[in-house]
C-alpha positions in Angstrom: 0.0 0.0 0.0 1.6 3.3 -1.1 -0.8 5.7 0.7 -1.3 7.9 -2.4 2.4 8.4 -3.0 4.1 7.4 -6.2 7.6 6.5 -5.0 8.6 5.6 -8.6 8.3 9.3 -9.5 11.6 11.0 -10.1 10.5 14.0 -8.0 9.8 11.8 -5.0 13.1 9.9 -5.4 14.9 13.2 -5.6 13.3 14.4 -2.4 14.2 11.1 -0.7 17.8 11.4 -2.0 18.1 15.0 -0.6 16.6 13.9 2.7 19.1 11.0 3.1 22.0 13.1 2.0 21.1 15.9 4.3 20.7 13.6 7.3 24.0 11.8 6.6 26.2 14.9 6.0 24.8 16.7 9.1 25.7 13.7 11.2 29.0 13.3 9.3 30.1 16.9 10.0 29.4 16.4 13.7 31.1 13.0 14.0 34.1 14.1 11.9 35.0 17.0 14.2 34.4 14.8 17.3 36.7 12.0 15.9 39.3 14.6 14.8 39.2 16.2 18.3 39.7 12.8 19.9 42.8 11.8 17.8 44.3 15.3 18.2 43.9 15.0 22.0 45.6 11.6 21.8 48.5 13.1 19.9 48.7 15.9 22.5 48.8 13.3 25.3 51.7 11.6 23.6 53.6 14.9 23.2 52.6 16.5 26.5 56.1 15.9 27.9 57.7 17.9 25.1 55.3 20.9 25.5 54.9 21.3 29.2 57.4 23.6 31.1 59.0 25.2 28.1 57.1 28.5 28.1 55.6 28.3 24.6 53.2 31.1 23.6 49.7 30.5 22.3 50.6 31.0 18.6 53.1 28.2 18.7 50.6 25.8 20.4 47.9 26.8 17.9 50.4 26.0 15.1 51.1 22.6 16.6 47.3 21.8 16.9 46.6 23.0 13.4 49.3 20.9 11.7 48.4 17.9 14.0 44.7 18.2 13.0 45.6 18.4 9.2 47.9 15.4 9.5 45.3 13.3 11.3 42.4 14.0 8.9 43.0 10.7 7.0 42.8 8.8 10.3 39.6 10.5 11.5 37.8 10.4 8.2 37.1 6.6 8.0 35.9 6.6 11.6 33.6 9.5 11.0 32.1 7.8 7.9 31.5 4.6 9.9 29.9 6.5 12.8 27.8 8.8 10.6 26.5 5.9 8.4 25.6 3.8 11.5 23.8 6.7 13.2 21.9 8.0 10.1 20.7 4.6 8.9 20.1 3.5 12.5 17.9 6.5 13.0 16.0 5.9 9.8 15.5 2.3 10.8 14.3 3.2 14.2 11.7 5.6 12.7 10.7 2.9 10.2 11.6 5.2 7.3 13.7 2.5 5.7 10.8 0.0 6.1 8.5 2.5 4.4 10.8 3.0 1.5 11.4 -0.8 1.0 7.6 -1.4 1.3 7.1 1.1 -1.5 9.4 -0.9 -3.8 12.6 1.0 -3.4 15.6 -1.3 -3.0 18.3 -0.7 -0.4 20.8 -0.2 -3.2 18.7 2.6 -4.7 18.3 4.2 -1.3 22.0 4.3 -0.7 23.1 5.1 -4.3 23.4 8.9 -3.8 25.3 8.3 -0.5 27.6 5.7 -2.2 28.5 8.2 -4.9 29.1 10.9 -2.3 31.3 8.6 -0.2 33.3 7.6 -3.3 33.8 11.3 -4.2 34.8 11.9 -0.5 37.4 9.1 -0.8 38.8 10.6 -4.0 39.1 13.9 -2.3 40.8 12.2 0.7 43.3 10.7 -1.8 44.2 14.1 -3.3 44.4 15.5 0.2 46.8 12.7 1.3 48.9 13.1 -1.8 49.1 16.9 -2.1 48.4 18.5 1.3 49.5 15.8 3.8 53.2 15.7 2.8 53.5 19.4 3.4 51.7 19.3 6.7 53.7 16.3 7.8 57.0 18.0 7.0 55.9 21.2 8.9 54.6 19.2 11.9 57.7 17.0 12.4 60.0 20.0 11.9 58.0 21.7 14.7 58.1 18.6 16.9 61.9 18.2 16.5 62.3 22.0 17.2 60.1 21.7 20.3 62.1 18.6 21.5 65.4 20.6 21.3 64.1 23.6 23.2 65.5 23.9 26.7 62.8 23.9 29.4 61.9 27.0 31.3 64.1 27.5 34.4 61.9 26.5 37.3 64.0 25.0 40.0 61.9 23.0 42.5 62.5 22.9 46.3 63.5 19.8 48.2 64.9 17.8 45.2 67.8 17.9 42.8 67.1 19.8 39.5 69.0 18.6 36.4 67.4 20.7 33.7 70.7 22.5 33.1 73.3 20.4 31.3 76.2 19.4 33.5 74.7 20.8 36.7 72.7 19.3 39.6 71.1 22.0 41.8 69.4 21.4 45.2 67.4 24.2 46.9 65.9 23.8 50.3 63.5 26.8 50.2 62.7 30.0 48.2 62.1 33.6 49.2 59.6 34.7 46.5 59.6 38.4 47.7 63.4 38.8 47.3 63.6 36.2 44.5 66.3 34.3 46.4 67.1 30.6 46.5 67.9 29.5 50.1 70.5 26.9 51.2 71.8 26.0 47.8 74.0 23.0 47.0 75.3 22.6 43.4 77.3 19.8 41.7 79.2 20.9 38.6 80.0 17.9 36.3 81.2 20.0 33.4 84.7 18.5 33.6 83.5 14.9 34.3 82.3 13.0 37.3 85.9 12.5 38.7 86.6 16.3 38.6 83.2 17.4 39.8 83.1 20.8 41.6 80.8 21.2 44.7 79.4 24.6 45.6 77.3 25.4 48.7 75.8 28.8 49.4 73.5 30.4 52.0 71.5 32.0 49.2 71.6 32.5 45.4 70.0 34.5 42.6 69.6 33.2 39.0 68.6 35.2 36.0 68.8 35.0 32.2 70.9 37.3 30.0 69.1 39.6 27.5 69.8 37.3 24.6 68.6 34.3 26.6 71.7 32.4 25.6 73.2 32.2 29.2 72.3 32.2 32.8 74.0 34.3 35.5 74.1 32.5 38.8 75.0 34.8 41.8 76.0 32.9 45.0 76.2 34.5 48.4 78.1 33.4 51.5 79.3 30.0 50.4 82.2 27.6 49.7 83.5 25.8 46.6 85.4 22.5 46.5 87.0 21.2 43.3 89.8 18.8 42.3 92.9 20.4 40.8 93.7 19.2 37.3 97.2 17.9 37.4 99.0 15.7 34.9 100.2 13.3 37.6 98.0 12.2 40.5 97.6 9.0 42.4 94.6 7.3 43.8 95.7 8.1 47.3 96.7 11.7 46.7 94.3 13.9 44.7 94.9 17.6 45.4 91.8 19.8 45.6 91.1 23.5 46.1 88.7 25.1 48.7 87.4 28.6 48.2 85.3 30.7 50.6 83.4 33.6 49.1 80.9 36.3 50.1 79.7 36.7 46.5 80.5 34.7 43.4 79.0 34.9 39.9 79.0 32.0 37.5 78.0 32.2 33.8 76.2 29.1 32.6 75.4 28.1 29.0 71.7 27.9 28.7 69.8 28.5 25.4 66.3 29.6 26.4 65.3 30.7 22.9 63.1 28.6 20.6 65.1 27.8 17.5 63.0 26.5 14.6 64.8 23.9 12.5 65.1 24.1 8.7 62.4 22.0 7.0 65.0 20.9 4.4 66.4 18.2 6.7 63.1 16.3 6.2 63.1 16.7 2.5 64.3 13.2 1.8 61.9 11.5 4.3 59.1 9.4 2.9 56.4 11.4 4.8 57.2 14.6 2.9 56.8 13.2 -0.6 53.9 12.9 -3.1 53.3 9.9 -5.4 55.5 11.2 -8.1 58.6 11.7 -5.9 57.9 8.4 -4.1 57.9 6.5 -7.4 61.1 8.2 -8.5 62.9 7.5 -5.2 61.6 3.9 -5.1 63.1 3.2 -8.5 66.4 4.8 -7.7 66.7 3.0 -4.4 65.9 -0.3 -6.0 68.6 0.4 -8.6 71.2 1.1 -5.8 70.2 -2.0 -4.0 70.4 -4.2 -7.1 73.7 -2.7 -8.1 75.3 -3.4 -4.7 74.0 -6.9 -4.7 75.2 -7.6 -8.3 78.6 -6.1 -7.6 79.0 -8.3 -4.5 77.7 -11.3 -6.3 80.4 -10.8 -9.0 83.0 -10.3 -6.4 82.2 -13.7 -4.8 82.1 -15.4 -8.2 85.5 -14.0 -9.1 87.0 -15.0 -5.8 89.5 -17.8 -5.4 86.9 -20.6 -4.8 84.3 -19.4 -7.4 86.5 -18.0 -10.1 85.0 -18.7 -13.5 86.8 -20.5 -16.3 88.1 -18.4 -19.2 86.8 -18.9 -22.8 90.1 -20.3 -24.2 90.5 -22.9 -21.5 89.7 -26.5 -22.1 87.0 -27.2 -19.5 87.2 -30.9 -19.8 91.0 -30.9 -19.0 90.4 -28.6 -16.1 87.7 -30.8 -14.7 89.8 -33.9 -15.1 92.7 -32.2 -13.4 90.5 -31.1 -10.6 89.2 -34.7 -10.3 92.8 -36.0 -10.0 93.6 -33.4 -7.3 90.5 -34.4 -5.4 91.5 -38.1 -5.6 95.0 -37.2 -4.5 93.7 -35.2 -1.6 91.6 -38.1 -0.5 94.8 -40.1 0.1 95.9 -37.5 2.7 94.5 -37.0 6.1 94.2 -33.2 6.8 94.6 -33.7 10.5 97.7 -35.8 10.1 99.2 -33.2 7.7 98.4 -30.4 10.3 100.1 -32.4 13.0 103.3 -32.6 11.0 103.8 -28.8 11.4 105.7 -27.3 14.2 103.9 -25.4 17.0 104.8 -22.0 15.5 103.7 -23.1 12.0 100.4 -24.4 13.5 99.7 -21.0 15.1 100.5 -19.2 11.9 98.2 -21.4 9.9 95.4 -21.1 12.4 95.9 -17.3 12.6 95.9 -17.0 8.8 92.7 -19.0 8.5 91.0 -17.0 11.3 91.9 -13.7 9.6 90.5 -14.9 6.3 87.3 -16.0 7.9 87.0 -12.7 9.8 87.6 -10.7 6.6 85.0 -12.8 4.7 82.5 -12.3 7.5 83.2 -8.5 7.6 82.6 -8.3 3.9 79.4 -10.2 4.1 78.1 -8.0 7.0 79.1 -4.8 5.3 77.4 -5.7 2.0 74.4 -7.1 3.8 74.0 -3.8 5.8 74.1 -1.8 2.5 71.5 -4.0 0.9 69.3 -4.1 4.0 69.5 -0.3 4.3 68.5 0.2 0.7 65.7 -2.3 1.1 64.4 -0.6 4.3 64.4 2.7 2.4 62.4 1.1 -0.4 59.9 -0.5 2.1 59.2 2.7 3.9 58.5 4.5 0.6 56.3 1.7 -0.6 54.4 1.7 2.6 53.8 5.5 2.2 52.9 4.9 -1.4 50.2 2.4 -0.5 49.0 4.6 2.4 47.8 7.2 -0.1 45.2 4.6 -1.4 44.4 2.4 1.6 43.3 5.2 3.9 41.0 6.6 1.2 39.6 3.1 0.4 38.9 2.6 4.1 36.1 5.2 3.9 34.3 3.1 1.3 34.8 -0.1 3.4 33.5 1.5 6.6 30.5 2.9 4.7 29.6 -0.7 3.7 30.0 -1.8 7.3 28.1 1.1 8.9 25.2 1.4 6.5 24.0 -2.2 6.7 24.6 -2.4 10.5 22.6 0.7 11.0 19.7 -0.6 8.9 19.8 -4.0 10.7 20.2 -2.7 14.3 17.8 0.2 13.9 19.2 2.2 16.7 20.1 5.9 16.3 21.8 8.3 18.7 25.2 7.9 20.3 24.7 4.7 22.2 25.0 1.5 20.3 26.5 3.1 17.1 29.4 4.5 19.0 30.2 1.2 20.7 30.1 -0.7 17.3 32.1 2.0 15.6 34.8 1.9 18.2 35.0 -1.9 18.0 35.3 -2.0 14.2 37.8 0.9 14.2 40.0 -0.7 16.8 40.0 -3.9 14.8 40.9 -2.0 11.7 43.6 0.0 13.5 45.2 -3.1 15.0 45.2 -5.0 11.6 46.5 -1.9 9.8 49.4 -1.5 12.3 50.3 -5.2 12.0 50.3 -5.0 8.2 52.3 -1.8 8.2 54.9 -3.1 10.6 55.3 -6.4 8.7 55.6 -4.6 5.4 58.1 -2.0 6.7 60.3 -4.8 8.2 60.2 -6.8 5.0 58.5 -9.8 6.7 55.4 -9.5 4.4 55.0 -8.4 0.8 54.4 -4.7 0.9 51.2 -4.9 -1.1 49.7 -7.6 1.1 50.8 -5.9 4.3 49.2 -2.5 3.4 46.0 -4.1 2.1 45.8 -6.6 5.0 43.2 -4.7 7.0 41.1 -4.0 3.9 41.2 -7.7 2.8 39.8 -8.7 6.2 37.1 -6.0 6.6 35.9 -5.8 3.0 34.3 -9.3 3.0 32.6 -8.4 6.3 31.2 -5.2 4.7 29.9 -7.2 1.7 28.3 -9.9 4.0 26.6 -7.2 6.1 25.3 -5.4 3.0 23.9 -8.6 1.6 22.2 -9.3 4.9 20.7 -5.8 5.0 19.5 -6.0 1.4 17.8 -9.3 2.0 16.3 -8.2 5.4 18.0 -11.1 7.1 17.5 -11.2 10.9 21.2 -11.0 11.7 20.8 -9.9 15.3 17.6 -11.8 16.0 18.2 -14.2 18.8 15.3 -16.4 17.8 16.6 -16.9 14.3 20.0 -17.9 15.6 18.4 -20.4 18.0 16.5 -21.9 15.0 19.7 -22.1 13.0 21.6 -23.9 15.9 18.7 -26.3 16.5 18.6 -27.2 12.8 22.4 -27.8 12.9 21.9 -30.1 15.9 19.2 -32.1 14.1 21.5 -32.4 11.1 24.4 -33.8 13.2 22.0 -36.2 15.0 20.8 -37.6 11.6 24.4 -38.0 10.4 25.3 -39.9 13.6 22.3 -42.2 13.3 23.2 -42.9 9.7 26.8 -43.8 10.7 
């Protein structure tokens, strides 16, 4: 019964398409920013140790968050598609809107067709973003992270514990006078000249301030003593001369760069994260050429060595083989151990030493060439992983749509309850599988193609299965249907046992 509506009319179908698209993309916009916020907060939590206590201003922190957000868009996008499709189709299923459309003769594939086209276009846009924008943002982000790591922390000496934030110094302060800006009862160990020649300073009070260029610290000590070992060319363990100094006021200049020095982005120019597909292809080919040339050169070196030297063109091979056979028969008549025992002790040591040296040289050559080949192969693997990443992360959006859309129509639950739980479960599975595949591909344990598409190969059949179940209105989560299936299986096994 169609209640007077002609659902086959193009006008009605267009209205339904607009309605579905509007519901999906409103939900998608909200879920995308939520997912992006979550992954950015995770990144912040991992980098909190590098940011806290270094006195960065708001503009630098905003820059860090901005580049982090852009770099994490390919990770947040598939999760947002999964969650939005689950919520939007679950909401339509809960309101019986999907049931009404199917009852009117509109198939599930026709219902999701505009959304499928939109998600495919979204995936294509994600690919171009990953290929053109992501390398630039990754380069800027990691340059900023390395610059932040190398910035010295703000000078904030605690009380009651040793402070080692200044290179080569350990400072202990018992209490502080905040009004006079004094450090009270100071003890300082100076390891600039090494642990054995450490200098010890004690003072009743001290002041510390930075120079105008923030390149040094001026430490002013009041009413204290200094003990240090004297540097002498000859000194024994029992007699190490030292110097003791008593002072009313003493100033010490300490190297301490308090400025934020941004590194040059060019040092990341050759890293795989800062390259697009064109540069990745070019560098992969050149690295493979280097790897193969090293392997070929070493292979020829081994072939041309004493034991594998090839026969020349003008040499009679039959005569050579017959001569070698005669030598082999002659050697069989000798016992190597008895021949070795005929040597004198000095000769034995020389022979053993010579053999050991030859073995060590051969092992060193093998290790050196293996390191060169492995290094080139590792470089190729990292670039191949990044090459496939441009496609797998975009394709994940389509896979998650085919998981979220049928699950939403089967479960028929909208809101943020069940959809969030299911989305998190599937995304964690995808994240774990993707990390396993990436690690195996990078280390060369799996083929790079298989490793990078590993998660997609696992989840794509699940998406196809769920879509088929949703299209055929199968009671996937109906407990009664599962009970009937298991009871039928039990009856089948019983019949087979009776037949046997």
